[in-house]
gemmi code that builds the backbone of each chain (N, CA, C; Angstrom):
import gemmi

chains = {
    "A": [
        ("MET", (91.466, 50.971, -5.614), (92.049, 50.244, -6.798), (93.010, 49.187, -6.208)),
        ("THR", (92.851, 47.946, -6.622), (93.746, 46.840, -6.284), (95.060, 46.890, -6.894)),
        ("ASP", (96.062, 46.235, -6.386), (97.413, 46.489, -6.826), (97.938, 45.786, -8.137)),
        ("LEU", (98.936, 45.977, -8.547), (99.494, 45.450, -9.859), (99.501, 43.954, -9.928)),
        ("PHE", (99.880, 43.283, -8.911), (100.071, 41.887, -8.902), (98.828, 41.164, -8.330)),
        ("CYS", (97.713, 41.781, -8.263), (96.495, 41.184, -7.917), (96.045, 40.246, -9.027)),
        ("ASP", (96.226, 38.853, -8.815), (95.926, 37.961, -9.900), (94.794, 36.912, -9.632)),
        ("GLY", (93.874, 37.523, -8.797), (92.604, 36.544, -8.489), (93.006, 35.534, -7.570)),
        ("CYS", (93.477, 35.907, -6.352), (93.884, 34.968, -5.352), (92.535, 34.400, -4.850)),
        ("LYS", (92.658, 33.085, -4.216), (91.479, 32.426, -3.757), (91.614, 32.229, -2.196)),
        ("ALA", (92.215, 33.184, -1.535), (92.455, 32.995, -0.148), (91.093, 32.917, 0.685)),
        ("LYS", (90.921, 31.841, 1.516), (89.635, 31.685, 2.226), (89.590, 32.423, 3.560)),
        ("ASN", (90.741, 32.670, 4.081), (90.720, 33.412, 5.296), (91.950, 34.317, 5.439)),
        ("ASN", (92.103, 35.051, 6.653), (93.187, 36.028, 6.653), (94.495, 35.435, 6.683)),
        ("GLU", (94.773, 34.229, 7.275), (95.991, 33.579, 7.237), (96.461, 33.240, 5.809)),
        ("GLU", (95.539, 32.720, 5.116), (95.979, 32.365, 3.686), (96.340, 33.681, 2.916)),
        ("TYR", (95.524, 34.682, 3.181), (95.733, 35.938, 2.401), (97.108, 36.564, 2.823)),
        ("ARG", (97.402, 36.397, 4.204), (98.677, 36.976, 4.598), (99.848, 36.272, 3.822)),
        ("LEU", (99.729, 35.017, 3.542), (100.771, 34.401, 2.754), (100.788, 34.905, 1.367)),
        ("VAL", (99.642, 35.149, 0.757), (99.582, 35.732, -0.561), (100.340, 37.110, -0.574)),
        ("LEU", (99.849, 37.896, 0.404), (100.609, 39.270, 0.523), (102.133, 39.214, 0.776)),
        ("LYS", (102.591, 38.181, 1.474), (104.020, 37.998, 1.672), (104.730, 37.726, 0.271)),
        ("LYS", (104.072, 36.893, -0.487), (104.606, 36.553, -1.809), (104.627, 37.835, -2.626)),
        ("ARG", (103.530, 38.492, -2.577), (103.399, 39.801, -3.436), (104.324, 40.847, -3.045)),
        ("GLN", (104.607, 40.905, -1.741), (105.712, 41.865, -1.228), (106.958, 41.516, -1.869)),
        ("ARG", (107.337, 40.339, -1.994), (108.514, 39.919, -2.536), (108.663, 40.428, -4.049)),
        ("ARG", (107.560, 40.166, -4.712), (107.461, 40.660, -6.157), (107.759, 42.243, -6.151)),
        ("TYR", (107.118, 42.950, -5.155), (107.361, 44.423, -5.221), (108.733, 44.810, -4.760)),
        ("TRP", (109.547, 43.940, -4.102), (110.978, 44.141, -3.733), (111.766, 43.986, -5.137)),
        ("TYR", (111.432, 43.022, -5.854), (111.981, 42.911, -7.307), (111.771, 44.088, -8.157)),
        ("LEU", (110.535, 44.689, -8.036), (110.237, 45.816, -8.758), (111.079, 47.082, -8.342)),
        ("PHE", (111.153, 46.991, -6.989), (111.964, 48.175, -6.229), (113.424, 48.040, -6.813)),
        ("CYS", (113.945, 46.838, -6.890), (115.358, 46.582, -7.383), (115.451, 47.054, -8.818)),
        ("ALA", (114.464, 46.645, -9.639), (114.471, 47.032, -11.097), (114.457, 48.538, -11.161)),
        ("GLY", (113.729, 49.305, -10.352), (113.553, 50.717, -10.396), (114.953, 51.355, -9.918)),
        ("LEU", (115.635, 50.607, -9.000), (116.941, 51.126, -8.462), (117.959, 50.973, -9.639)),
        ("LEU", (117.876, 49.879, -10.309), (118.835, 49.754, -11.458), (118.646, 50.636, -12.526)),
        ("THR", (117.302, 50.933, -12.832), (116.982, 51.885, -13.964), (117.486, 53.343, -13.439)),
        ("ALA", (117.243, 53.688, -12.229), (117.771, 54.938, -11.719), (119.223, 55.023, -11.837)),
        ("ALA", (119.831, 53.989, -11.532), (121.330, 53.983, -11.565), (121.773, 54.117, -12.998)),
        ("LEU", (121.169, 53.426, -13.908), (121.448, 53.606, -15.300), (121.211, 55.094, -15.776)),
        ("GLY", (120.142, 55.615, -15.302), (119.850, 57.088, -15.510), (121.020, 57.919, -14.987)),
        ("ALA", (121.471, 57.638, -13.821), (122.527, 58.498, -13.233), (123.827, 58.222, -14.051)),
        ("VAL", (123.997, 57.092, -14.684), (125.314, 56.813, -15.536), (125.168, 57.522, -16.764)),
        ("LEU", (123.920, 57.538, -17.335), (123.729, 58.373, -18.569), (123.936, 59.815, -18.474)),
        ("GLU", (123.551, 60.302, -17.240), (123.803, 61.745, -17.028), (125.181, 62.126, -17.257)),
        ("ALA", (126.131, 61.255, -16.901), (127.444, 61.582, -17.019), (128.000, 61.696, -18.466)),
        ("ILE", (127.295, 60.978, -19.372), (127.532, 61.109, -20.883), (127.279, 62.424, -21.362)),
        ("PRO", (128.268, 63.046, -22.166), (127.826, 64.408, -22.647), (126.628, 64.428, -23.447)),
        ("GLU", (125.927, 65.552, -23.461), (124.611, 65.618, -24.106), (124.634, 65.678, -25.651)),
        ("GLU", (125.821, 65.896, -26.230), (125.920, 65.818, -27.624), (125.809, 64.397, -28.154)),
        ("ARG", (126.193, 63.381, -27.231), (126.241, 61.913, -27.695), (124.805, 61.326, -27.349)),
        ("ILE", (124.168, 61.763, -26.314), (122.817, 61.190, -25.986), (121.860, 62.276, -25.606)),
        ("SER", (120.569, 61.975, -25.814), (119.485, 62.951, -25.540), (119.331, 63.208, -24.090)),
        ("GLY", (119.394, 64.470, -23.642), (119.296, 64.854, -22.218), (117.855, 64.438, -21.701)),
        ("ARG", (116.919, 64.488, -22.601), (115.425, 64.199, -22.249), (115.267, 62.871, -21.986)),
        ("GLN", (115.974, 61.937, -22.672), (115.883, 60.509, -22.494), (116.516, 60.151, -21.202)),
        ("THR", (117.614, 60.675, -20.857), (118.299, 60.491, -19.573), (117.437, 60.791, -18.429)),
        ("ALA", (116.790, 62.029, -18.486), (115.884, 62.390, -17.372), (114.669, 61.494, -17.313)),
        ("PHE", (114.235, 60.998, -18.408), (113.108, 60.025, -18.496), (113.473, 58.751, -17.756)),
        ("VAL", (114.778, 58.268, -18.048), (115.094, 56.937, -17.446), (115.302, 57.227, -15.939)),
        ("LEU", (115.908, 58.183, -15.571), (116.073, 58.599, -14.172), (114.743, 58.676, -13.399)),
        ("GLY", (113.792, 59.353, -14.051), (112.515, 59.667, -13.404), (111.699, 58.213, -13.264)),
        ("LEU", (111.860, 57.452, -14.383), (111.155, 56.120, -14.409), (111.728, 55.312, -13.302)),
        ("GLY", (112.930, 55.255, -13.184), (113.561, 54.390, -12.096), (113.248, 54.869, -10.670)),
        ("SER", (113.310, 56.239, -10.515), (112.899, 56.711, -9.113), (111.563, 56.438, -8.746)),
        ("GLY", (110.621, 56.658, -9.902), (109.234, 56.634, -9.815), (108.839, 55.037, -9.280)),
        ("LEU", (109.561, 54.070, -9.992), (109.429, 52.692, -9.691), (109.718, 52.451, -8.277)),
        ("CYS", (110.875, 53.027, -7.858), (111.351, 52.783, -6.517), (110.379, 53.328, -5.524)),
        ("LEU", (110.029, 54.604, -5.665), (108.923, 55.238, -4.714), (107.754, 54.516, -4.670)),
        ("GLY", (107.155, 54.100, -5.854), (105.877, 53.497, -5.982), (105.883, 52.150, -5.230)),
        ("SER", (106.968, 51.414, -5.534), (107.043, 50.059, -4.872), (107.278, 50.129, -3.451)),
        ("ALA", (108.051, 51.110, -2.970), (108.304, 51.299, -1.482), (106.955, 51.631, -0.770)),
        ("LEU", (106.172, 52.430, -1.414), (104.909, 52.795, -0.878), (103.953, 51.614, -0.743)),
        ("ILE", (103.966, 50.811, -1.664), (103.111, 49.675, -1.725), (103.605, 48.753, -0.647)),
        ("ILE", (104.853, 48.492, -0.511), (105.428, 47.520, 0.417), (105.058, 47.956, 1.830)),
        ("TRP", (105.222, 49.334, 2.110), (104.911, 49.892, 3.310), (103.476, 49.733, 3.611)),
        ("ASN", (102.554, 49.816, 2.634), (101.020, 49.645, 2.792), (100.747, 48.187, 3.064)),
        ("ILE", (101.351, 47.249, 2.492), (101.057, 45.814, 2.623), (101.493, 45.437, 4.108)),
        ("ARG", (102.637, 46.067, 4.608), (103.089, 45.682, 5.948), (102.107, 46.170, 6.958)),
        ("ARG", (101.587, 47.455, 6.664), (100.642, 48.098, 7.614), (99.352, 47.249, 7.642)),
        ("VAL", (98.918, 46.794, 6.468), (97.645, 46.036, 6.339), (97.861, 44.669, 7.060)),
        ("MET", (99.040, 44.157, 6.949), (99.220, 42.719, 7.479), (99.211, 42.756, 9.033)),
        ("LYS", (99.391, 44.010, 9.664), (99.329, 43.962, 11.104), (97.960, 44.179, 11.530)),
        ("ASN", (97.069, 44.539, 10.828), (95.681, 44.840, 11.259), (94.597, 43.845, 10.686)),
        ("GLU", (94.009, 43.014, 11.526), (93.129, 41.977, 11.096), (91.948, 42.567, 10.349)),
        ("ASP", (91.421, 43.592, 10.772), (90.245, 44.214, 10.177), (90.520, 44.741, 8.688)),
        ("GLN", (91.628, 45.453, 8.582), (92.054, 45.872, 7.240), (92.487, 44.803, 6.351)),
        ("LEU", (93.005, 43.695, 6.986), (93.350, 42.560, 6.157), (92.168, 41.910, 5.553)),
        ("LYS", (91.152, 41.826, 6.362), (89.837, 41.199, 5.844), (89.199, 42.040, 4.848)),
        ("GLU", (89.187, 43.298, 5.022), (88.581, 44.234, 4.147), (89.301, 44.149, 2.780)),
        ("ARG", (90.608, 44.070, 2.851), (91.451, 44.020, 1.520), (91.247, 42.666, 0.856)),
        ("ARG", (91.179, 41.547, 1.666), (91.064, 40.297, 1.158), (89.670, 40.145, 0.429)),
        ("LEU", (88.528, 40.667, 1.075), (87.320, 40.725, 0.419), (87.275, 41.483, -0.879)),
        ("LYS", (88.030, 42.553, -0.934), (88.040, 43.362, -2.003), (88.624, 42.533, -3.183)),
        ("GLU", (89.544, 41.637, -2.934), (90.134, 40.891, -3.901), (89.467, 39.567, -4.393)),
        ("VAL", (88.857, 38.961, -3.400), (88.351, 37.652, -3.671), (86.742, 37.669, -3.896)),
        ("ASP", (86.061, 38.786, -3.498), (84.754, 38.923, -3.652), (84.290, 38.902, -5.177)),
        ("GLU", (83.314, 37.933, -5.603), (83.104, 37.725, -6.925), (82.502, 38.946, -7.678)),
        ("ARG", (81.855, 39.868, -6.855), (81.325, 41.021, -7.579), (82.430, 42.092, -7.921)),
        ("GLU", (83.450, 42.136, -7.037), (84.662, 42.926, -7.274), (85.484, 42.489, -8.474)),
        ("ILE", (85.466, 41.082, -8.552), (86.234, 40.525, -9.817), (85.479, 40.910, -10.974)),
        ("GLU", (84.193, 40.793, -10.871), (83.387, 41.242, -12.097), (83.593, 42.691, -12.542)),
        ("VAL", (83.537, 43.477, -11.451), (83.762, 44.967, -11.687), (85.129, 45.190, -12.299)),
        ("ARG", (86.192, 44.578, -11.760), (87.532, 44.687, -12.366), (87.468, 44.236, -13.823)),
        ("SER", (86.922, 43.048, -14.059), (86.937, 42.477, -15.349), (86.208, 43.458, -16.445)),
        ("ARG", (85.169, 43.989, -15.906), (84.449, 44.970, -16.853), (85.179, 46.297, -17.077)),
        ("ALA", (85.807, 46.709, -15.985), (86.615, 47.932, -16.136), (87.748, 47.761, -17.040)),
        ("LEU", (88.295, 46.563, -16.904), (89.503, 46.234, -17.795), (89.013, 46.104, -19.330)),
        ("GLN", (87.907, 45.495, -19.533), (87.381, 45.538, -20.892), (87.025, 46.875, -21.461)),
        ("ALA", (86.374, 47.739, -20.629), (86.166, 49.041, -21.122), (87.415, 49.849, -21.310)),
        ("ALA", (88.426, 49.753, -20.449), (89.699, 50.422, -20.612), (90.342, 49.985, -21.935)),
        ("ALA", (90.356, 48.670, -22.177), (90.850, 48.072, -23.391), (90.339, 48.815, -24.672)),
        ("LYS", (88.878, 48.907, -24.675), (88.239, 49.493, -25.745), (88.592, 50.981, -25.880)),
        ("ALA", (88.631, 51.678, -24.623), (89.040, 53.074, -24.789), (90.358, 53.273, -25.320)),
        ("LEU", (91.272, 52.331, -24.950), (92.701, 52.473, -25.470), (92.699, 52.305, -26.922)),
        ("MET", (91.949, 51.370, -27.483), (91.975, 51.038, -28.937), (91.363, 52.371, -29.595)),
        ("VAL", (90.432, 52.979, -29.035), (89.829, 54.164, -29.827), (90.811, 55.226, -29.694)),
        ("MET", (91.479, 55.450, -28.522), (92.533, 56.441, -28.425), (93.607, 56.181, -29.374)),
        ("LEU", (94.137, 54.989, -29.504), (95.244, 54.721, -30.450), (94.734, 54.926, -31.899)),
        ("TYR", (93.579, 54.551, -32.203), (92.913, 54.736, -33.546), (92.963, 56.231, -33.871)),
        ("VAL", (92.436, 57.146, -32.931), (92.386, 58.608, -33.292), (93.791, 59.122, -33.289)),
        ("LEU", (94.694, 58.681, -32.398), (96.021, 59.124, -32.437), (96.798, 58.724, -33.738)),
        ("SER", (96.561, 57.521, -34.270), (97.158, 57.113, -35.440), (96.648, 58.082, -36.719)),
        ("ILE", (95.489, 58.548, -36.671), (94.893, 59.367, -37.657), (95.383, 60.835, -37.508)),
        ("ILE", (95.039, 61.351, -36.359), (95.482, 62.732, -36.147), (96.948, 63.055, -35.942)),
        ("GLY", (97.509, 62.182, -35.087), (98.976, 62.363, -34.833), (99.841, 62.012, -35.953)),
        ("GLY", (99.339, 61.097, -36.902), (100.014, 60.778, -38.141), (100.121, 61.962, -39.144)),
        ("LEU", (99.306, 62.966, -39.004), (99.390, 64.174, -39.771), (100.684, 64.997, -39.516)),
        ("PHE", (101.076, 64.806, -38.294), (102.280, 65.658, -37.805), (103.428, 64.756, -37.784)),
        ("VAL", (103.319, 63.533, -37.152), (104.551, 62.711, -37.091), (104.077, 61.372, -37.831)),
        ("ARG", (104.708, 61.173, -39.008), (104.312, 59.929, -39.850), (104.575, 58.649, -39.084)),
        ("GLU", (105.620, 58.572, -38.237), (105.986, 57.308, -37.420), (104.880, 56.900, -36.527)),
        ("LEU", (104.107, 57.959, -36.040), (103.081, 57.703, -35.034), (102.048, 56.808, -35.568)),
        ("THR", (101.760, 56.877, -36.860), (100.683, 55.998, -37.538), (101.156, 54.565, -37.500)),
        ("TRP", (102.482, 54.388, -37.704), (103.004, 52.981, -37.746), (103.018, 52.413, -36.330)),
        ("VAL", (103.463, 53.297, -35.445), (103.511, 52.747, -33.953), (102.140, 52.416, -33.562)),
        ("CYS", (101.200, 53.376, -33.666), (99.744, 53.044, -33.336), (99.177, 51.831, -33.948)),
        ("GLY", (99.465, 51.701, -35.292), (99.064, 50.629, -36.076), (99.521, 49.274, -35.476)),
        ("LEU", (100.885, 49.387, -35.196), (101.423, 48.125, -34.617), (100.869, 47.785, -33.267)),
        ("LEU", (100.712, 48.778, -32.469), (100.142, 48.493, -31.156), (98.703, 47.854, -31.211)),
        ("ILE", (97.847, 48.441, -32.137), (96.572, 47.919, -32.307), (96.597, 46.473, -32.861)),
        ("PHE", (97.479, 46.197, -33.782), (97.674, 44.940, -34.362), (98.257, 43.957, -33.313)),
        ("GLY", (99.126, 44.376, -32.518), (99.733, 43.545, -31.307), (98.586, 43.190, -30.424)),
        ("PHE", (97.601, 44.155, -30.105), (96.632, 43.923, -29.161), (95.672, 42.954, -29.643)),
        ("LEU", (95.185, 43.059, -30.900), (94.255, 42.156, -31.502), (94.756, 40.742, -31.651)),
        ("VAL", (96.082, 40.647, -32.055), (96.719, 39.189, -32.059), (96.821, 38.643, -30.663)),
        ("SER", (97.208, 39.416, -29.689), (97.318, 38.783, -28.396), (95.955, 38.423, -27.920)),
        ("PHE", (94.975, 39.229, -28.234), (93.608, 38.893, -27.877), (93.066, 37.572, -28.425)),
        ("ALA", (93.381, 37.435, -29.682), (93.031, 36.236, -30.364), (93.780, 34.928, -29.833)),
        ("LEU", (95.006, 35.234, -29.597), (95.787, 34.041, -28.979), (95.298, 33.720, -27.500)),
        ("PHE", (95.062, 34.715, -26.799), (94.552, 34.415, -25.399), (93.177, 33.821, -25.382)),
        ("GLN", (92.401, 34.244, -26.349), (91.053, 33.668, -26.511), (91.169, 32.165, -26.860)),
        ("LYS", (92.078, 31.808, -27.686), (92.246, 30.403, -28.056), (92.734, 29.724, -26.752)),
        ("TYR", (93.701, 30.263, -26.131), (94.369, 29.616, -24.842), (93.302, 29.331, -23.803)),
        ("TYR", (92.470, 30.339, -23.477), (91.500, 30.122, -22.400), (90.398, 29.212, -22.912)),
        ("GLY", (89.957, 29.278, -24.223), (89.056, 28.526, -24.785), (89.354, 27.032, -24.591)),
        ("LYS", (90.704, 26.761, -24.599), (91.056, 25.328, -24.276), (91.052, 25.059, -22.871)),
        ("LYS", (91.585, 26.031, -22.096), (91.767, 25.967, -20.683), (90.407, 25.683, -19.893)),
        ("LEU", (89.465, 26.471, -20.263), (88.209, 26.574, -19.452), (87.174, 25.542, -20.157)),
    ],
    "B": [
        ("MET", (72.648, 35.479, -31.014), (72.840, 34.813, -29.736), (71.853, 35.202, -28.670)),
        ("LEU", (71.252, 34.297, -28.049), (70.051, 34.671, -27.151), (70.539, 35.535, -25.947)),
        ("TYR", (71.666, 35.410, -25.354), (72.012, 36.043, -24.115), (72.188, 37.635, -24.295)),
        ("PHE", (72.140, 38.076, -25.643), (72.236, 39.513, -25.843), (70.839, 40.049, -25.557)),
        ("LEU", (69.835, 39.210, -25.585), (68.364, 39.638, -25.313), (68.046, 39.555, -23.878)),
        ("CYS", (68.909, 39.062, -23.090), (68.426, 38.802, -21.698), (68.540, 40.124, -20.906)),
        ("GLY", (67.599, 40.287, -19.995), (67.699, 41.495, -19.133), (68.669, 41.150, -18.012)),
        ("GLY", (69.064, 42.158, -17.297), (69.976, 41.929, -16.156), (69.428, 41.296, -14.965)),
        ("SER", (68.086, 41.286, -14.908), (67.460, 40.690, -13.645), (66.628, 39.518, -14.085)),
        ("SER", (67.086, 38.613, -14.664), (66.286, 37.433, -15.098), (66.149, 36.437, -13.908)),
        ("VAL", (66.971, 36.600, -12.817), (66.915, 35.900, -11.640), (66.554, 36.802, -10.503)),
        ("LYS", (65.490, 36.497, -9.939), (65.083, 37.303, -8.673), (65.378, 36.528, -7.481)),
        ("ASN", (65.532, 37.134, -6.345), (65.945, 36.505, -5.146), (65.048, 37.002, -3.998)),
        ("ARG", (65.036, 36.089, -2.965), (64.359, 36.416, -1.683), (65.258, 36.679, -0.485)),
        ("ILE", (66.496, 37.129, -0.833), (67.647, 37.314, 0.216), (67.049, 38.343, 1.215)),
        ("GLN", (66.625, 39.423, 0.904), (66.190, 40.521, 1.833), (65.074, 39.892, 2.676)),
        ("GLU", (64.041, 39.382, 2.122), (62.947, 38.810, 2.799), (63.289, 37.863, 3.865)),
        ("LEU", (64.209, 36.895, 3.465), (64.670, 35.830, 4.432), (65.503, 36.446, 5.481)),
        ("ARG", (66.332, 37.385, 5.043), (67.200, 37.982, 6.111), (66.471, 38.856, 7.074)),
        ("LYS", (65.445, 39.523, 6.666), (64.581, 40.368, 7.587), (63.870, 39.457, 8.485)),
        ("GLU", (63.364, 38.269, 7.842), (62.553, 37.250, 8.656), (63.433, 36.829, 9.799)),
        ("ARG", (64.800, 36.575, 9.559), (65.573, 35.966, 10.531), (66.312, 37.032, 11.328)),
        ("ARG", (66.086, 38.223, 11.092), (66.838, 39.405, 11.835), (68.231, 39.304, 11.636)),
        ("VAL", (68.677, 39.085, 10.466), (70.186, 38.982, 10.110), (70.500, 40.372, 9.308)),
        ("THR", (71.670, 40.931, 9.807), (72.086, 42.219, 9.164), (72.745, 41.848, 7.817)),
        ("GLN", (72.863, 42.783, 6.961), (73.606, 42.597, 5.686), (75.127, 42.220, 6.009)),
        ("SER", (75.629, 42.912, 6.990), (77.002, 42.571, 7.421), (77.211, 41.165, 7.912)),
        ("GLU", (76.306, 40.781, 8.754), (76.359, 39.378, 9.196), (76.258, 38.296, 8.046)),
        ("LEU", (75.344, 38.615, 7.142), (75.264, 37.595, 6.113), (76.549, 37.658, 5.137)),
        ("ALA", (76.990, 38.919, 4.927), (78.211, 39.026, 4.132), (79.434, 38.300, 4.798)),
        ("ASP", (79.540, 38.412, 6.097), (80.505, 37.649, 6.790), (80.449, 36.226, 6.701)),
        ("ALA", (79.159, 35.752, 6.812), (78.913, 34.309, 6.840), (79.216, 33.688, 5.428)),
        ("VAL", (78.917, 34.432, 4.365), (79.185, 33.828, 3.028), (80.435, 34.373, 2.367)),
        ("ASP", (81.272, 35.073, 3.080), (82.580, 35.665, 2.794), (82.467, 36.454, 1.521)),
        ("VAL", (81.576, 37.429, 1.555), (81.626, 38.496, 0.446), (81.508, 39.833, 1.149)),
        ("SER", (81.641, 40.887, 0.339), (81.579, 42.246, 0.894), (80.006, 42.603, 1.176)),
        ("ARG", (79.754, 43.583, 2.079), (78.450, 43.950, 2.382), (77.809, 44.614, 1.061)),
        ("GLN", (78.671, 45.215, 0.328), (78.145, 45.722, -1.037), (77.606, 44.794, -1.924)),
        ("THR", (78.203, 43.533, -1.889), (77.717, 42.615, -2.836), (76.441, 42.151, -2.371)),
        ("ILE", (76.054, 41.993, -1.059), (74.718, 41.638, -0.513), (73.768, 42.796, -0.925)),
        ("ILE", (74.204, 44.044, -0.829), (73.263, 45.097, -1.251), (72.968, 44.959, -2.760)),
        ("SER", (73.930, 44.743, -3.552), (73.711, 44.647, -5.010), (72.725, 43.378, -5.277)),
        ("LEU", (72.977, 42.305, -4.529), (72.189, 41.094, -4.773), (70.687, 41.390, -4.447)),
        ("GLU", (70.572, 42.154, -3.310), (69.137, 42.424, -2.871), (68.469, 43.296, -3.762)),
        ("SER", (69.226, 44.204, -4.376), (68.553, 45.251, -5.255), (68.365, 44.740, -6.593)),
        ("GLY", (68.985, 43.554, -6.892), (68.826, 42.870, -8.257), (69.773, 43.440, -9.224)),
        ("ARG", (70.812, 44.242, -8.714), (71.822, 44.751, -9.808), (72.869, 43.739, -10.193)),
        ("TYR", (72.934, 42.691, -9.303), (73.964, 41.677, -9.516), (73.359, 40.250, -9.270)),
        ("ASN", (73.809, 39.340, -10.113), (73.389, 38.061, -9.980), (74.445, 37.146, -9.391)),
        ("ALA", (74.092, 36.364, -8.353), (75.165, 35.603, -7.737), (75.663, 34.461, -8.540)),
        ("SER", (76.887, 34.001, -8.307), (77.326, 32.743, -8.976), (76.738, 31.633, -8.408)),
        ("LEU", (76.941, 30.450, -8.940), (76.340, 29.197, -8.412), (76.856, 28.949, -7.030)),
        ("LEU", (78.275, 29.256, -6.927), (78.881, 28.991, -5.642), (78.305, 29.834, -4.562)),
        ("LEU", (78.092, 31.131, -4.853), (77.630, 32.057, -3.818), (76.153, 31.735, -3.606)),
        ("ALA", (75.382, 31.448, -4.558), (74.050, 31.116, -4.381), (73.992, 29.816, -3.473)),
        ("HIS", (74.877, 28.866, -3.570), (74.856, 27.688, -2.819), (75.192, 28.042, -1.282)),
        ("LYS", (76.195, 29.065, -1.156), (76.523, 29.456, 0.191), (75.337, 30.108, 0.927)),
        ("ILE", (74.675, 30.912, 0.156), (73.503, 31.738, 0.672), (72.381, 30.700, 1.101)),
        ("ALA", (72.179, 29.796, 0.158), (71.151, 28.760, 0.382), (71.420, 28.006, 1.686)),
        ("GLN", (72.732, 27.656, 1.799), (73.070, 26.849, 2.982), (72.999, 27.693, 4.273)),
        ("PHE", (73.334, 28.987, 4.210), (73.073, 29.820, 5.320), (71.621, 29.909, 5.832)),
        ("PHE", (70.788, 29.931, 4.851), (69.283, 30.062, 5.180), (68.733, 28.663, 5.461)),
        ("GLY", (69.481, 27.547, 5.100), (68.974, 26.254, 5.255), (67.912, 25.907, 4.235)),
        ("LYS", (67.985, 26.384, 3.073), (67.032, 26.223, 2.149), (67.685, 25.675, 0.761)),
        ("GLN", (66.827, 25.249, -0.120), (67.333, 24.917, -1.434), (67.600, 26.110, -2.330)),
        ("ILE", (68.516, 26.078, -3.280), (68.796, 27.206, -4.067), (67.583, 27.885, -4.777)),
        ("GLU", (66.692, 26.894, -5.296), (65.534, 27.498, -6.128), (64.476, 27.993, -5.242)),
        ("GLU", (64.640, 27.758, -3.846), (63.638, 28.486, -3.029), (64.060, 29.942, -2.674)),
        ("ILE", (65.312, 30.282, -2.959), (65.798, 31.603, -2.768), (65.972, 32.399, -4.133)),
        ("PHE", (66.565, 31.744, -5.034), (66.670, 32.396, -6.355), (65.635, 31.893, -7.291)),
        ("ILE", (64.900, 32.858, -7.710), (63.734, 32.395, -8.608), (64.092, 32.790, -10.127)),
        ("PHE", (64.222, 31.752, -10.856), (64.518, 31.979, -12.350), (63.233, 32.330, -13.104)),
        ("ASP", (63.463, 33.588, -13.613), (62.243, 34.164, -14.369), (62.338, 33.799, -15.806)),
        ("GLU", (61.759, 32.628, -16.292), (61.860, 32.227, -17.689), (61.285, 33.170, -18.684)),
        ("GLU", (60.090, 33.904, -18.255), (59.432, 34.717, -19.291), (60.422, 35.898, -19.592)),
        ("GLU", (61.061, 36.385, -18.583), (61.959, 37.626, -18.798), (63.005, 37.211, -19.725)),
        ("MET", (63.529, 35.826, -19.660), (64.550, 35.414, -20.603), (64.165, 35.426, -21.983)),
        ("LEU", (62.955, 35.044, -22.260), (62.524, 34.994, -23.679), (61.953, 36.351, -24.120)),
    ],
}
model = gemmi.Model(1)
for chain_id, residues in chains.items():
    chain = gemmi.Chain(chain_id)
    for i, (resn, *xyz) in enumerate(residues, 1):
        res = gemmi.Residue()
        res.name, res.seqid = resn, gemmi.SeqId(i, " ")
        for name, pos in zip(("N", "CA", "C"), xyz):
            atom = gemmi.Atom()
            atom.name, atom.element = name, gemmi.Element(name[0])
            atom.pos, atom.b_iso = gemmi.Position(*pos), 0.0
            res.add_atom(atom)
        chain.add_residue(res)
    model.add_chain(chain)
structure = gemmi.Structure()
structure.add_model(model)
structure.setup_entities()
């Protein structure tokens, strides 16, 4: 699986790709900092008495923050390791720039989007029987997805 | 829309034939045209159709015209 910030780079050789990875590494540092701030917020919320704020929400914020920190630290470590090895660097570059891999990713994304829509649809019907708000949330998410799809289609229609 | 009727392998290619003729391995060809070996395997088996850019690179590698390597099957399209 390619990483979060893989945005279809066009690096022609390992040197160009190394620069792309360096930029990407910086983005993961930002993500690491965001995670650190979230975890710190979670720690601050822990101090607030449970009668005033949900303990479950505090644990969620803390978990989200530490998860982001750990995840981005692992990716940064992996990028550094790959940058030191020319063979691994080439393998990773080809995984990103190879046109077949791009097609595979694009089709996987399309399929995942369709699966997500079906899941939201089912959740809005079944979940709505138990929690009424779920129907509204799912409906809004489906609506948001369809609107953004139409907007991006218009944008790329003009761009390409 | 016509493209819904198209089969996946409307373009056949002679990559494997030319590669074997010149005793070039899949990895060597993949390195030369800057794709993964898996892409060459998929191209040879007809599971994947090359883009114009990749077709051009492959044609250049073999020193041939694109249409000498990639054969457009018009009957299959209709």
